[in-house]
C-alpha positions as CSV (number, residue, x, y, z in Angstrom):
1,M,107.8,84.0,102.8
2,N,104.9,81.6,102.6
3,T,101.3,81.3,101.1
4,V,98.6,82.0,103.7
5,L,95.5,83.0,101.8
6,R,93.6,81.5,98.8
7,V,91.0,84.0,97.4
8,L,87.8,82.3,96.8
9,K,85.8,85.3,95.7
10,P,87.6,88.6,95.2
11,G,85.1,91.0,96.4
12,G,84.8,94.6,94.5
13,C,88.1,96.2,93.4
14,S,90.4,94.3,95.9
15,T,93.8,95.7,95.6
16,I,97.2,95.2,97.8
17,Q,98.3,98.6,99.2
18,D,100.6,100.2,101.6
19,L,101.2,103.9,102.1
20,G,102.2,104.9,98.7
21,R,105.0,105.9,96.3
22,Q,106.8,109.1,97.6
23,G,108.6,111.6,95.1
24,E,107.5,109.7,91.9
25,A,105.0,112.1,90.4
26,R,107.9,113.8,88.9
27,V,108.1,110.7,86.3
28,G,104.1,110.6,85.9
29,V,103.9,107.8,88.5
30,P,101.0,108.9,91.0
31,R,101.3,108.0,94.9
32,S,98.7,105.5,94.8
33,G,98.2,103.7,98.7
34,A,95.4,103.2,100.9
35,M,92.5,105.7,100.4
36,D,91.6,105.3,104.1
37,D,95.2,105.6,105.5
38,Y,93.5,105.6,108.9
39,S,91.9,102.4,108.8
40,H,95.1,100.7,106.9
41,R,97.4,102.0,110.0
42,I,95.1,100.4,112.6
43,A,94.7,97.2,110.9
44,N,98.6,96.8,110.6
45,W,99.1,97.9,114.2
46,L,96.6,95.4,115.1
47,C,98.9,92.7,113.5
48,G,101.9,94.0,115.1
49,N,103.1,95.4,112.0
50,P,104.5,98.9,111.1
51,A,102.1,101.1,109.3
52,S,104.2,100.7,106.1
53,S,103.2,97.2,105.5
54,A,100.7,96.3,102.8
55,T,97.2,95.6,103.5
56,L,94.4,94.3,101.1
57,E,91.9,97.1,100.4
58,M,88.6,96.0,99.3
59,T,85.9,98.3,97.9
60,M,81.9,98.2,98.4
61,V,82.1,94.2,98.7
62,G,84.7,92.0,100.5
63,A,86.4,89.1,99.7
64,H,86.4,85.5,100.5
65,F,89.6,83.4,101.6
66,E,90.7,80.0,102.7
67,V,93.3,80.1,105.3
68,L,96.3,77.8,103.8
69,A,98.5,78.5,107.0
70,P,98.4,79.7,110.5
71,C,98.3,83.4,110.8
72,S,96.8,86.4,112.5
73,I,94.9,88.9,110.6
74,A,92.7,92.4,111.4
75,V,89.9,93.9,109.4
76,C,89.4,97.7,109.9
77,G,87.2,100.3,107.9
78,A,83.8,99.9,106.2
79,D,81.2,97.3,108.2
80,M,81.2,94.4,105.5
81,D,79.6,91.7,107.8
82,F,83.3,90.3,108.7
83,R,82.8,86.3,109.3
84,I,85.2,83.4,110.5
85,N,83.9,80.1,109.4
86,G,80.5,81.6,109.0
87,A,80.2,83.1,112.1
88,P,80.4,87.0,112.7
89,A,83.6,88.4,114.0
90,P,84.5,92.1,115.1
91,Q,86.5,94.3,113.2
92,W,89.0,96.6,114.8
93,K,90.9,93.5,116.5
94,N,93.3,91.1,115.5
95,H,92.1,87.4,115.0
96,H,94.4,84.1,115.1
97,L,93.2,81.6,112.4
98,R,93.8,78.1,111.5
99,T,94.8,76.2,108.3
100,H,91.5,75.7,106.7
101,D,89.5,78.4,108.3
102,Q,87.4,80.3,106.0
103,L,87.1,84.4,106.4
104,S,84.7,86.3,104.3
105,L,83.5,90.2,103.9
106,G,80.4,90.7,102.3
107,F,78.7,94.1,101.1
108,A,79.4,97.5,103.2
109,A,76.6,98.2,105.3
110,S,78.4,101.5,106.2
111,G,81.5,103.0,105.0
112,C,83.2,102.1,101.4
113,R,86.3,100.5,102.2
114,S,88.0,97.8,104.4
115,Y,91.4,96.9,104.9
116,L,92.8,93.1,105.8
117,A,96.0,93.3,107.4
118,L,98.1,89.9,107.9
119,A,100.8,89.7,110.4
120,G,104.3,89.8,108.9
121,G,102.4,92.1,106.0
122,I,101.0,90.9,102.7
123,A,104.1,90.2,100.2
124,A,104.1,92.0,96.9
125,E,106.9,93.0,94.5
126,T,108.3,96.3,95.6
127,I,108.2,99.0,92.6
128,L,109.5,102.4,93.1
129,S,109.9,101.7,96.8
130,S,106.3,100.8,97.3
131,R,104.1,97.6,96.9
132,S,101.1,99.7,96.3
133,T,98.8,98.8,93.3
134,Y,98.5,101.5,90.7
135,L,95.9,100.0,88.2
136,G,96.4,102.5,85.5
137,G,100.0,101.8,85.1
138,R,99.6,98.0,85.9
139,L,102.4,98.5,88.9
140,G,102.9,96.8,92.2
141,G,100.6,95.0,94.1
142,H,99.4,91.2,92.6
143,E,100.7,91.9,89.0
144,G,99.3,95.3,88.9
145,R,95.9,94.3,89.1
146,M,92.7,93.7,91.2
147,L,92.5,90.2,92.8
148,K,90.8,87.4,91.2
149,E,89.6,84.1,92.2
150,G,92.5,81.5,92.9
151,D,95.2,84.1,93.6
152,V,97.0,83.3,96.7
153,L,98.3,86.1,99.3
154,C,101.7,85.3,100.8
155,R,103.2,86.6,104.3
156,D,106.0,89.1,103.5
157,A,108.2,88.3,106.8
158,A,108.2,85.9,109.5
159,H,105.9,86.6,112.4
160,S,106.6,84.8,115.7
161,E,103.9,86.5,117.8
162,S,101.8,84.1,120.4
163,R,98.4,83.1,119.7
164,G,97.6,84.5,123.1
165,T,98.3,87.9,121.9
166,K,95.3,90.3,121.8
167,R,95.0,93.5,120.4
168,W,91.8,95.9,119.9
169,L,90.7,99.3,119.5
170,P,88.3,100.5,122.0
171,W,87.0,102.9,119.7
172,S,86.1,103.0,116.1
173,P,84.7,105.7,113.7
174,R,81.1,105.9,112.6
175,Y,80.4,106.2,108.3
176,G,77.1,108.4,108.3
177,N,75.3,109.7,105.6
178,S,76.9,113.1,105.6
179,I,80.3,114.3,106.2
180,T,82.1,117.9,106.7
181,L,85.6,118.1,105.1
182,R,87.9,120.8,106.1
183,A,89.7,122.6,103.3
184,I,92.2,125.5,102.5
185,A,91.0,127.8,99.7
186,G,93.3,127.8,96.7
187,P,95.5,127.4,95.0
188,Q,92.7,128.9,91.8
189,D,90.2,130.1,94.7
190,D,90.8,133.9,93.1
191,W,88.9,132.2,89.7
192,F,86.0,131.9,91.7
193,C,85.5,134.9,94.0
194,S,81.8,135.4,93.3
195,H,81.1,131.7,93.9
196,S,83.4,130.8,96.6
197,D,80.9,131.6,99.4
198,H,78.5,129.6,97.5
199,F,81.0,126.9,97.6
200,F,81.6,126.7,101.4
201,Q,77.8,126.9,102.0
202,S,76.7,124.3,100.0
203,C,76.0,120.5,100.6
204,F,76.9,118.2,97.7
205,T,76.0,114.4,97.0
206,V,78.7,111.8,96.3
207,S,78.2,110.6,92.6
208,S,78.4,106.9,91.7
209,Q,81.1,107.7,89.1
210,S,83.5,108.4,91.8
211,N,86.8,105.9,92.0
212,R,90.4,105.7,93.1
213,M,91.0,109.0,91.0
214,G,88.7,111.1,92.4
215,C,85.5,111.9,94.2
216,R,82.6,113.3,92.2
217,L,80.4,115.5,93.8
218,Q,76.7,116.5,92.6
219,G,74.8,119.8,93.8
220,Q,75.2,123.4,93.5
221,V,77.2,124.7,90.4
222,I,80.3,126.5,90.9
223,K,81.0,129.3,88.2
224,K,84.1,131.0,87.6
225,N,84.3,134.7,87.5
226,S,83.5,136.1,84.2
227,D,87.1,137.7,84.0
228,A,88.6,134.1,84.6
229,P,90.9,132.8,82.2
230,E,89.3,130.2,80.0
231,N,91.7,127.4,80.2
232,L,94.3,126.4,82.6
233,L,97.3,124.5,81.5
234,S,97.8,121.1,83.1
235,I,99.7,121.7,86.6
236,P,100.8,119.5,89.2
237,V,98.3,118.2,91.6
238,A,98.0,117.2,94.9
239,A,95.9,114.5,96.8
240,G,92.5,116.8,98.3
241,N,92.6,119.3,95.4
242,I,88.9,120.3,94.6
243,Q,88.7,120.7,90.9
244,I,85.9,122.4,89.2
245,P,85.4,121.5,85.7
246,P,83.4,123.1,83.1
247,D,80.0,121.8,84.6
248,G,80.5,123.3,87.7
249,Q,80.5,120.1,89.7
250,P,83.5,119.8,92.0
251,I,85.8,116.8,92.0
252,V,88.1,115.6,94.9
253,L,91.3,114.2,93.8
254,F,92.5,111.1,95.6
255,R,95.9,109.4,94.9
256,E,95.9,108.5,91.3
257,Q,96.8,111.5,89.4
258,T,100.2,113.7,89.1
259,I,98.6,116.4,86.7
260,G,95.2,118.1,86.1
261,G,93.8,120.9,83.9
262,Y,90.9,122.3,86.3
263,P,91.2,125.0,88.6
264,C,91.0,124.3,92.1
265,I,88.8,126.1,94.5
266,A,90.2,124.4,97.6
267,T,92.2,121.7,99.1
268,V,91.2,119.3,101.5
269,L,93.2,118.6,104.5
270,S,94.9,115.6,104.3
271,C,94.0,114.1,107.7
272,D,90.3,114.4,106.5
273,L,90.5,112.7,103.0
274,W,90.1,109.1,104.7
275,R,86.5,110.4,105.7
276,L,85.7,111.0,101.7
277,A,87.3,107.6,101.0
278,Q,84.5,106.1,103.2
279,A,81.5,108.0,101.9
280,Q,79.1,105.7,99.8
281,P,77.5,107.0,96.6
282,G,74.7,109.3,97.8
283,A,76.4,110.4,100.9
284,G,76.4,114.1,101.7
285,V,79.6,116.3,101.7
286,C,79.8,119.9,103.0
287,F,83.2,121.8,103.1
288,K,84.4,124.1,106.1
289,Q,87.1,126.5,105.4
290,V,90.1,126.9,107.6
291,S,93.1,129.0,107.3
292,L,96.8,127.4,106.4
293,E,97.8,127.9,110.2
294,K,94.8,126.5,111.6
295,G,95.1,123.3,109.0
296,Q,98.8,122.8,110.1
297,A,97.6,122.9,113.8
298,I,94.8,120.1,112.9
299,A,97.5,117.8,110.9
300,R,99.8,118.3,114.4
301,Q,96.6,117.3,116.5
302,W,95.9,114.2,114.1
303,Q,99.2,112.9,114.2
304,G,99.3,113.2,118.0
305,F,96.2,111.0,117.9
306,L,97.6,108.4,115.6
307,D,100.8,108.3,118.0
308,A,98.7,107.6,120.9
309,A,96.6,104.9,119.2
310,Q,99.8,103.4,117.9
311,T,101.1,103.1,121.5
312,L,98.1,101.9,122.9
313,L,98.0,98.9,120.9
314,K,101.8,98.2,121.3
315,Q,100.9,98.0,125.1
316,Q,98.2,95.3,124.7
317,Q,99.6,92.0,125.2
318,S,96.5,90.2,126.7
C-alpha cells in the first residue's frame, strides 16, 4: 500500500465507497456504499479492479488532486469537467498518470455524482466487511468522514498493469431533466387505494433537501385512505422504498437507513436506483408500475447487461 493522491480541494461530499455492507442492518448499521453502483462498477472495471473495490464518490462538485506516484485512474458518472493538468480529459475510460500530475473535477453539468477509481483500489479500513463510509456512524472510508484538504489516498493493492493498457466504454448514460423509475406496489400500497393511481400518473420534482438517506420529491400530494391507520410502527426498510410522510410528499429511500416509520406506497427496482442517484435538484421524476414477475425479469436483464460490459472491458488491451 502506498500514497498515490493528495487532496488539494475536497469537492462536495467526497467519500470513499464500495458496494456496501451486507447483512448488518440487524445491528442498526445500514448498507451505505456507492449511490450509483453502475458508474462505480464501470470505473473499477476500467482500472482492472473487481467491482467490490473502493472508489471515491463526489457529489455535485468534484475534487482536485496532486498525483504522488504513477497510477492509473478512471472517472465515471456525472459530467464534472474532468481535467488532467488543466486539459479536458474524457470520462468512461482509463488514464495513466505520472508523479506531480494534477487532476481536477468541477461542478456537475449533468448528473449528480462522479466516481474516481484507482487501479489497485482505494485503501480504507475494512469495518463489517466493507470500506464504505457511513457518515451517520462515522464508520469506514477515511476516518468515517468526508475528505478534506491535505488528505492522501493510498492504493489498496499492488497493480502491475502496463501503461499501454487502454480501456474505454463505447457508450455512457445521458442524465436528462426527467426520469422514469419502474416500481412495484407495496408493501403498504393498500393504505393508499384512493390515491395509488394519482401516484403512478403524476410527475414529481427532486427537492434540494435530498441526500444520501433519501430523495425527497415535491408535487402531487398523496393521501392515505380515510380508514388507514394513523401511525405505522417502525419496521425494516430497503433501498428503493417510497415512503409517504404526513405531508403527502414522497421520499425514496437510498442506502443509509435500516428502519422507518412511514408507510411505503411502492418500491423502486434496485437496478433503477442509480438513475435517481444522478438526478439533480429540480429534475422531474415519474413512476411506472410493474409486477413482481416483471421486476425480476428486468433485474435479470440488467445483470446480463453488466456482465456483458465487464466482459467487453476485460477484452480491451490496446
